[in-house]
C-alpha positions as CSV (number, residue, x, y, z in Angstrom):
1,M,30.1,-102.2,-6.2
2,K,32.8,-101.5,-3.9
3,K,32.9,-98.0,-6.1
4,H,28.9,-96.8,-5.5
5,L,29.7,-98.2,-1.6
6,L,32.4,-95.7,-1.3
7,S,30.8,-92.8,-3.0
8,L,27.8,-92.9,-1.2
9,L,29.5,-92.8,2.2
10,A,31.4,-89.7,0.5
11,A,28.0,-88.1,-0.2
12,T,27.1,-89.0,3.7
13,A,29.8,-87.2,5.1
14,L,29.2,-84.3,3.1
15,L,25.9,-83.6,4.3
16,A,26.7,-84.1,7.8
17,S,30.0,-81.4,7.4
18,C,27.1,-79.2,6.1
19,S,25.1,-78.5,9.3
20,D,28.4,-77.4,10.9
21,L,29.1,-74.9,8.5
22,K,28.6,-72.3,10.2
23,K,31.4,-69.8,11.3
24,P,32.9,-70.3,14.7
25,E,32.3,-66.3,16.1
26,E,28.8,-66.9,14.6
27,K,28.3,-70.3,16.6
28,D,30.0,-68.3,19.6
29,Q,27.1,-65.3,19.2
30,L,24.4,-68.0,19.1
31,S,25.6,-70.0,22.1
32,E,26.2,-66.3,24.1
33,A,22.6,-64.9,23.2
34,T,20.6,-68.6,24.6
35,A,23.0,-67.9,28.1
36,D,21.3,-65.6,30.8
37,T,24.2,-63.4,30.9
38,A,25.5,-63.0,27.5
39,V,23.2,-60.0,26.2
40,V,26.0,-57.3,26.8
41,A,25.3,-54.1,26.5
42,R,28.0,-51.7,24.7
43,D,30.1,-50.9,28.0
44,G,30.3,-54.6,28.8
45,Q,27.4,-55.2,31.7
46,T,24.4,-57.3,31.5
47,V,21.2,-56.2,31.2
48,G,21.0,-57.3,34.5
49,E,23.5,-55.0,35.5
50,V,22.7,-52.1,33.4
51,A,18.9,-52.9,35.1
52,A,20.4,-52.6,38.9
53,N,22.4,-49.9,38.0
54,A,19.3,-47.7,37.1
55,G,17.0,-48.4,39.7
56,A,19.9,-47.8,42.2
57,A,20.8,-44.7,40.3
58,V,17.0,-43.4,40.8
59,E,16.8,-44.4,44.6
60,N,20.1,-42.2,45.2
61,A,18.9,-39.4,43.3
62,W,16.0,-39.7,46.4
63,D,18.4,-39.3,48.8
64,M,17.0,-35.7,50.1
65,T,19.4,-36.0,53.6
66,K,21.8,-33.1,52.1
67,A,19.3,-30.8,50.1
68,N,19.3,-27.6,50.9
69,L,15.8,-26.8,50.7
70,A,14.2,-23.1,50.7
71,D,10.9,-21.7,50.2
72,V,9.3,-21.3,47.2
73,K,6.3,-18.9,46.0
74,L,4.9,-20.3,43.1
75,E,1.8,-18.1,41.1
76,E,-0.5,-21.1,40.7
77,I,-0.7,-21.7,44.6
78,D,-2.4,-20.0,46.4
79,L,-4.0,-21.5,49.9
80,P,-1.7,-20.8,53.2
81,E,-2.0,-24.8,53.8
82,I,0.1,-25.7,51.1
83,S,4.1,-24.7,51.9
84,V,6.7,-25.4,48.7
85,R,10.4,-25.6,49.1
86,G,13.0,-26.4,46.6
87,D,16.2,-26.0,45.7
88,D,17.7,-26.9,41.8
89,R,16.5,-30.9,42.1
90,Y,13.4,-31.3,44.1
91,N,10.2,-28.9,44.6
92,V,8.5,-30.1,47.9
93,Y,4.5,-29.1,48.1
94,A,4.0,-30.4,52.0
95,L,0.6,-29.7,54.0
96,E,0.1,-30.6,57.6
97,E,-2.0,-33.3,59.0
98,K,-5.2,-31.6,60.0
99,V,-5.7,-30.8,56.1
100,L,-5.6,-34.0,55.2
101,F,-6.9,-36.3,58.2
102,D,-8.6,-36.8,60.7
103,T,-6.7,-38.0,63.9
104,D,-5.5,-41.5,63.3
105,K,-7.2,-41.5,60.3
106,A,-5.3,-42.9,56.7
107,E,-8.8,-41.4,55.3
108,I,-8.6,-38.1,52.8
109,K,-10.8,-35.2,53.9
110,P,-13.3,-34.2,51.5
111,T,-12.1,-30.7,52.5
112,A,-8.8,-31.5,51.1
113,T,-9.7,-31.9,47.1
114,R,-8.8,-28.1,46.8
115,A,-5.5,-28.4,48.4
116,L,-4.7,-31.5,46.8
117,S,-5.8,-29.7,43.2
118,E,-3.8,-27.0,43.4
119,I,-0.5,-29.0,43.9
120,S,-1.4,-31.7,41.2
121,S,-2.3,-29.0,38.9
122,S,1.2,-27.5,39.8
123,I,2.9,-30.6,39.1
124,A,0.7,-31.0,35.8
125,R,2.2,-27.8,34.4
126,R,5.6,-28.2,35.9
127,Y,7.3,-31.3,36.3
128,R,4.7,-32.9,33.5
129,G,6.4,-36.7,33.5
130,N,8.6,-36.4,36.5
131,E,9.1,-39.0,39.0
132,V,6.8,-37.8,42.4
133,R,7.6,-39.5,45.8
134,I,5.0,-38.9,48.5
135,L,6.8,-39.1,52.2
136,G,4.4,-39.6,55.0
137,F,6.0,-38.0,58.3
138,A,4.3,-39.0,62.0
139,D,5.2,-37.4,65.8
140,S,7.3,-39.6,68.3
141,R,3.7,-40.2,70.5
142,G,2.8,-43.8,70.8
143,D,4.5,-47.0,69.4
144,K,6.9,-46.4,66.6
145,D,5.9,-49.7,64.2
146,Y,2.3,-47.8,65.0
147,N,3.6,-44.4,63.7
148,R,5.5,-45.4,60.6
149,E,2.3,-47.8,59.5
150,L,0.5,-44.8,59.4
151,S,2.6,-43.0,57.6
152,A,2.3,-45.6,54.9
153,K,-1.0,-45.5,54.5
154,R,-1.4,-41.9,54.6
155,A,1.1,-41.6,51.9
156,A,-0.3,-44.7,49.8
157,A,-4.2,-42.5,50.2
158,V,-2.8,-39.1,48.5
159,K,-1.2,-41.3,46.0
160,D,-4.3,-42.9,45.1
161,W,-5.9,-39.6,45.1
162,L,-3.0,-38.1,42.7
163,V,-3.6,-41.2,40.5
164,K,-7.7,-41.2,40.5
165,N,-8.2,-37.8,40.3
166,G,-5.2,-35.7,39.7
167,Q,-3.9,-38.0,36.2
168,M,-0.8,-38.8,37.3
169,P,0.9,-42.2,36.1
170,A,0.9,-44.5,38.9
171,D,4.4,-45.9,37.8
172,K,5.8,-42.4,38.4
173,V,4.2,-42.2,41.8
174,S,6.6,-43.8,45.0
175,I,5.7,-43.4,48.4
176,E,8.1,-43.6,51.2
177,P,6.6,-43.6,55.1
178,M,9.1,-41.8,57.0
179,G,7.0,-42.3,60.3
180,E,8.9,-40.2,63.6
181,E,12.0,-39.8,61.1
182,A,13.0,-36.0,59.9
183,P,10.7,-34.0,62.4
184,V,10.6,-30.1,61.3
185,A,9.7,-29.2,64.9
186,S,10.2,-30.5,68.5
187,N,7.7,-33.4,69.4
188,A,8.1,-31.7,73.1
189,T,5.1,-29.5,72.5
190,A,1.9,-30.1,70.9
191,A,2.3,-27.0,68.0
192,G,5.6,-28.7,67.5
193,R,4.3,-32.3,67.3
194,Q,1.2,-30.7,64.6
195,E,4.0,-29.5,62.1
196,N,5.4,-33.1,62.4
197,R,2.6,-35.3,61.3
198,R,2.5,-34.2,57.4
199,V,2.4,-35.7,54.2
200,E,5.4,-34.8,51.9
201,I,4.9,-34.1,47.9
202,A,8.2,-34.1,46.4
203,V,9.0,-33.7,42.6
204,L,12.7,-34.6,41.0
205,K,13.2,-32.0,38.6
């Protein structure tokens, strides 16, 4: 009877040890896989770090402060109200406010359709699938916050038009309200202020 009891205890111990048969490194891998910081890329970065760095890289790619943009002639752009500038990283299509909007409004005029169609066709032809950023600009008259808000609404309106009518993927188009920043002419004159009230559609090559 005693011998039978000892055999039973030995069998129980063996079964208990079977649940811990995994190699130490396998158990380490399992515990790592369940931790938020455990999923590691080949270079040792966590997934969160990789995503953050990728986002920073895209944002840095849009740093146009040092861009040296020169006038560009594209055969498919023939409307005088569209200007195109570019360098080895960007192409920028620009339209003055009066082409797109009434004063202090953010609704696109029906007459702007041809110009926006020409721009969207050019982008589809040359840079299909590339990142696009729409920048809204204002002159320096009035409240600074109001000008920034208006430029944001106008940039958003252009984005909506390009997505709905120009078949651009919404996730490839971003907006940036510039407000009074980066004037291209003097705000001291009516003509200069008119030039500063504009929308630019930039494409990352």
